C-alpha positions in Angstrom: -0.3 2.5 -5.9 -0.2 3.7 -2.5 2.1 0.7 -0.9 3.2 -0.1 -4.3 7.3 -0.4 -3.7 8.8 -2.9 -1.5 10.8 -2.3 1.3 13.7 -3.2 -0.7 13.2 -0.6 -3.3 12.1 1.7 -1.0 15.0 1.7 1.1 16.9 1.8 -2.0 15.5 4.6 -3.1 16.2 6.5 0.0 19.6 4.7 0.5 22.0 7.8 1.6 19.6 9.0 3.9 18.3 6.0 5.4 22.4 4.6 5.2 23.4 7.7 7.5 20.6 7.4 9.8 21.6 3.3 10.1 25.5 4.4 10.6 24.7 6.9 13.5 22.9 4.2 15.2 25.8 1.5 14.6 28.7 3.9 15.7 26.8 4.6 18.9 26.0 0.9 19.7 29.7 0.2 18.8 31.2 3.1 21.1 28.4 1.5 23.9 30.0 -1.8 23.4 33.8 -1.0 23.0 33.1 1.4 26.0 31.0 -1.0 28.1 34.1 -3.6 27.5 36.8 -1.5 29.2 34.4 -1.4 32.7 34.1 2.5 31.7 30.8 4.8 32.6 27.9 4.4 29.8 28.9 6.0 26.7 25.3 7.2 26.2 25.1 8.8 30.1 23.3 12.1 30.3 26.7 13.7 30.6 28.2 12.5 27.7 25.1 13.7 25.7 24.7 16.9 26.9 28.4 17.1 25.8 27.9 16.3 22.2 25.6 19.1 21.5 27.4 21.5 24.0 31.1 20.6 22.1 29.5 20.2 18.2 26.7 22.8 18.2 29.1 25.2 16.2 29.6 22.7 13.8 26.3 21.7 12.9 25.6 25.7 13.0 28.1 25.6 10.0 27.2 22.6 8.3 23.2 24.3 7.9 24.6 27.3 5.9 27.7 25.4 4.2 24.9 23.0 2.7 23.3 25.9 0.8 26.4 26.9 -0.1 27.8 23.0 -1.4 24.1 23.3 -3.3 24.5 26.1 -4.7 27.5 24.8 -5.9 30.1 26.7 -4.3 32.4 25.8 -1.2 33.6 28.2 1.6 36.6 28.1 3.1 36.7 31.0 4.9 34.2 30.1 8.1 36.1 29.2 10.4 38.1 32.5 10.2 35.1 34.1 10.3 33.7 32.8 13.1 37.4 33.2 15.0 36.9 37.0 14.2 33.1 37.7 14.9 33.6 35.6 18.1 36.7 38.5 18.3 33.9 41.4 17.6 31.7 40.4 20.1 34.5 39.6 22.8 35.8 43.4 22.3 32.3 44.7 22.5 31.2 43.1 25.4 34.2 43.1 27.4 36.1 46.3 26.1 33.4 48.4 25.2 30.8 46.9 28.1 28.2 46.6 26.0 24.6 44.5 26.9 24.5 41.1 25.5 21.2 42.1 24.0 23.1 44.9 21.9 26.3 42.8 21.0 24.3 39.8 19.3 22.5 41.5 16.7 25.9 43.3 16.3 27.6 40.5 15.2 25.2 39.1 13.2 25.3 42.0 11.3 29.2 41.9 11.1 28.9 38.1 10.4 26.3 39.2 7.3 28.0 42.0 5.8 32.0 39.4 5.9 29.3 37.4 3.8 28.3 39.8 1.6 31.4 41.3 0.9 32.6 37.6 -0.5 29.1 36.8 -1.7 29.3 40.0 -3.8 32.6 39.0 -5.5 31.5 35.0 -6.4 28.2 36.1 -7.4 28.1 38.9 -9.5 31.9 39.2 -10.5 31.5 35.4 -10.9 35.2 34.8 -9.0 35.3 30.8 -8.1 34.1 30.8 -4.5 37.4 28.7 -3.8 39.1 31.6 -4.3 37.5 34.6 -2.7 36.8 32.2 0.6 40.8 31.4 0.8 41.8 34.6 0.9 39.3 35.2 3.2 40.2 32.4 5.0 43.6 34.4 5.3 42.2 38.3 5.7 40.0 37.3 8.9 42.1 35.3 10.5 44.6 38.4 10.1 42.0 40.4 11.7 41.4 38.2 14.3 44.9 38.1 15.6 44.9 42.1 14.7 41.8 42.7 16.8 42.8 40.5 19.8 46.8 41.7 19.5 47.6 38.5 20.3 46.0 37.8 23.6 42.8 36.3 25.2 40.4 38.8 25.6 38.2 37.6 28.4 36.0 36.1 30.9 32.5 37.2 29.8 29.0 37.9 32.0 26.6 35.0 32.7 24.6 36.4 30.4 27.2 36.0 27.1 28.2 32.6 29.1 24.3 31.2 28.9 24.1 31.3 25.0 26.5 28.0 25.3 26.4 26.6 28.8 22.7 27.4 29.6 20.2 25.6 30.4 16.4 26.2 30.0 14.7 26.7 33.1 12.2 24.6 34.0 8.8 25.7 34.7 6.8 23.4 35.6 8.0 23.1 39.6 9.8 20.1 39.0 13.2 19.2 40.1 14.4 15.7 39.2 13.6 15.0 36.5 13.6 18.2 34.4 9.9 18.6 33.8 9.7 20.8 31.1 12.2 18.8 29.3 10.0 15.6 29.7 7.4 18.0 28.1 9.0 19.5 25.3 10.3 16.2 24.4 7.1 14.8 24.2 5.2 17.2 22.3 8.8 16.7 19.4 7.2 12.9 19.2 3.9 13.8 18.5 4.4 16.3 16.3 7.5 14.2 14.8 4.9 11.5 14.5 1.9 13.8 13.2 4.0 15.5 10.4 5.3 11.6 9.0 1.0 10.7 8.8 0.4 14.1 7.2 3.4 13.6 4.6 1.8 10.1 3.9 -1.4 11.5 3.8 -0.8 14.0 1.0 1.7 11.8 -0.8 -1.6 9.2 -1.2 -3.9 12.3 -2.2 -1.5 13.1 -5.1 -1.1 9.9 -5.8 2.9 9.2 -5.1 4.3 6.0 -4.6 5.0 5.6 -0.7 7.3 3.8 1.3 6.1 0.4 2.9 4.1 0.8 5.7 5.9 -1.3 7.9 9.6 0.6 6.9 7.1 3.5 7.3 6.2 3.3 11.7 9.7 1.1 12.2 11.7 4.4 11.2 9.3 6.6 12.8 9.3 4.3 16.0 12.9 3.9 16.0 13.4 7.8 16.2 10.4 8.0 18.4 12.2 6.1 20.9 15.6 7.9 20.5 14.1 11.3 20.9 12.4 9.7 24.2 15.4 7.9 25.5 18.0 11.5 24.9 15.5 14.0 26.5 15.0 11.8 29.4 18.6 11.3 30.0 18.9 15.2 29.5 15.8 15.5 31.8 17.6 13.5 34.0 20.6 15.8 34.5 20.2 19.6 33.8 18.0 20.0 31.6 17.9 21.2 27.5 20.7 23.1 27.0 20.3 26.3 25.4 22.3 25.0 22.5 20.0 22.1 21.9 17.2 24.6 21.7 18.7 26.9 19.3 19.7 24.1 17.3 16.7 22.4 16.9 15.0 25.9 15.9 17.6 26.2 13.1 17.0 22.9 12.0 13.3 23.2 11.5 13.5 27.0 10.0 15.8 25.7 7.5 13.9 22.2 6.7 11.0 24.0 6.1 12.5 26.6 3.9 14.4 24.3 1.7 11.6 22.1 1.1 8.8 24.7 1.4 9.3 27.2 -0.2 10.0 28.7 -3.6 13.5 30.8 -2.9 14.7 26.8 -0.8 14.1 25.3 -4.2 15.5 27.4 -6.7 18.8 27.0 -5.1 18.8 23.2 -5.7 17.9 24.3 -9.3 20.6 26.9 -9.1 23.0 24.1 -8.5 21.5 21.3 -10.4 22.0 23.5 -13.9 22.6 27.0 -12.9 22.4 27.8 -16.8 19.0 25.9 -16.9 17.9 28.1 -13.7 18.7 31.5 -15.0 17.6 30.7 -18.7 14.0 29.5 -16.6 13.8 33.2 -15.0 15.6 32.9 -11.9 18.0 35.1 -10.8 20.3 32.9 -9.8 23.1 36.1 -8.9 21.0 36.9 -6.3 20.3 33.3 -4.8 23.9 32.8 -4.3 24.8 36.1 -2.8 22.3 35.4 -0.6 23.6 32.1 -0.1 27.4 33.7 1.3 25.3 36.6 3.4 23.4 33.3 5.3 26.6 31.2 6.0 28.6 34.4 7.6 25.3 35.3 9.7 25.8 32.1 11.0 29.7 31.3 11.3 28.4 34.7 13.6 26.6 33.0 15.7 29.0 30.0 15.9 31.5 31.6 16.5 29.6 33.5 19.2 28.7 30.1 20.9 32.7 28.7 21.0 33.8 32.0 22.6 30.6 31.6 25.2 31.6 28.1 26.0 35.5 28.8 25.8 34.7 32.2 28.3 37.8 34.0 25.9 37.8 34.8 22.6 41.4 33.7 21.5 43.4 33.8 18.1 43.8 30.8 17.4 40.1 29.9 17.1 38.0 27.9 14.6 40.6 26.0 13.5 39.1 23.1 11.0 35.9 24.4 11.4 35.7 24.7 7.9 36.7 21.5 7.3 34.5 19.7 10.0 31.3 21.3 8.5 31.9 19.9 4.9 32.3 17.2 6.0 29.4 16.9 7.9 27.4 18.0 4.6 29.5 15.5 2.7 28.7 12.5 5.1 25.0 13.8 5.2 24.4 13.0 2.1 24.8 16.2 -0.4 26.2 16.0 -3.2 30.0 17.4 -4.7 28.6 18.7 -8.0 25.7 21.0 -6.4 21.9 20.6 -6.5 21.0 17.8 -3.8 21.2 17.6 -0.2 18.9 17.2 3.1 19.3 19.4 6.3 18.4 16.8 8.0 21.0 14.7 6.4 23.6 17.0 7.4 22.4 17.0 11.4 23.0 13.5 10.9 26.3 13.7 9.2 27.7 16.1 12.0 26.4 14.2 14.6 28.4 11.3 13.6 30.9 13.8 13.2 30.5 14.4 16.7 29.7 11.0 18.4 33.0 9.5 16.9 34.9 12.5 18.5 33.5 11.9 21.9 33.7 7.5 21.2 37.3 7.8 20.2 38.8 10.5 23.3 36.7 8.7 25.8 38.3 5.2 24.3 41.8 7.3 24.6 42.2 7.5 20.6 44.9 9.3 20.2 44.6 12.8 18.3 46.6 11.5 15.5 44.2 8.4 14.6 41.2 10.0 15.2 41.9 12.8 12.0 43.3 9.8 10.1 39.9 7.4 11.0 37.6 10.6 10.4 39.2 11.2 6.7 38.7 7.5 6.3 35.0 8.2 7.0 34.6 11.2 4.7 36.6 9.6 1.7 34.2 7.0 1.8 30.9 8.9 2.1 31.9 10.3 -1.1 33.1 7.5 -2.6 29.5 6.1 -2.1 28.3 9.6 -3.7 30.1 8.8 -6.9 29.1 4.9 -6.8 25.3 6.0 -6.6 25.5 8.7 -9.5 27.4 6.2 -11.4 25.0 3.5 -11.1 
């Protein structure tokens, strides 16, 4: 029974997840070829890989929170404005009040959590549609950002604050080139990834569940391991692991564990799948929806601080379109429009697809007008694919 699935049925059973991973690989290969044909430096050079994470880290962070919101059957249109407002709060605390960064960060995260709680209260306990509540929040906090900043930029920031976005982990191994600690971390990450895959297969076999064919498992595992090793070596040859990538990795692992291995995480999926049935089964659906919005507020604050740190300035126009990028990443990554399904890994892949496309089209000189059109078509294709699979 362990090897009962054919390659075709195994692929079809996880078509969306495997398809998005293959799409990411195909997009990277496509841009590598196109950039090479123009005689420009390698697309996957170390600096470009670093910039993908630095410039798109906030999208991944927002997408992690947005996934829980969408899985629960709701939407949050305010995250861009909340990120801008909390970035302005962090700037005001740091530059105007001269508070230490170690105090500014938790205070800003608390502000984001309170904003999420305020919006979640109306959605969860008053049953006001999340579209309306967060649309109002988008306008309120955009105006609040302009009011707090007085229409002016606030900056610059101390090095400790900037390090949130532009810093790199120190090399504790004594090597300078390549970055020794980065190589060690990447090697450990590859080993853990293979171990977790084998452990999952062993658990499935123990419970008599069907497994994907051994060849497919090792093929996917080795491709991911090779990609991880390549990216890690490129980063090690540059400046090492960016702090942003470390934060993203920790958050991805934590949220993947929460959604897949905890009772509360699985209950969020139950709420999105059928809220009435979940409520009748004894799940406190209002509390879970409230939690999702509080969590979204905290992550929006983190994203806002990272963007503010990268720009070294808080601006009234920060965060424009962030909510669209986060929502697009969630749907491209395989989440269902109707709630109840979606995976953290898929969301990260969806955000990376958006980031790679942005980087590749910019290097190729594609205009911003065409970039927006292409990303729109990609999002539409992902949603059509989801509807097609459901109807099928």
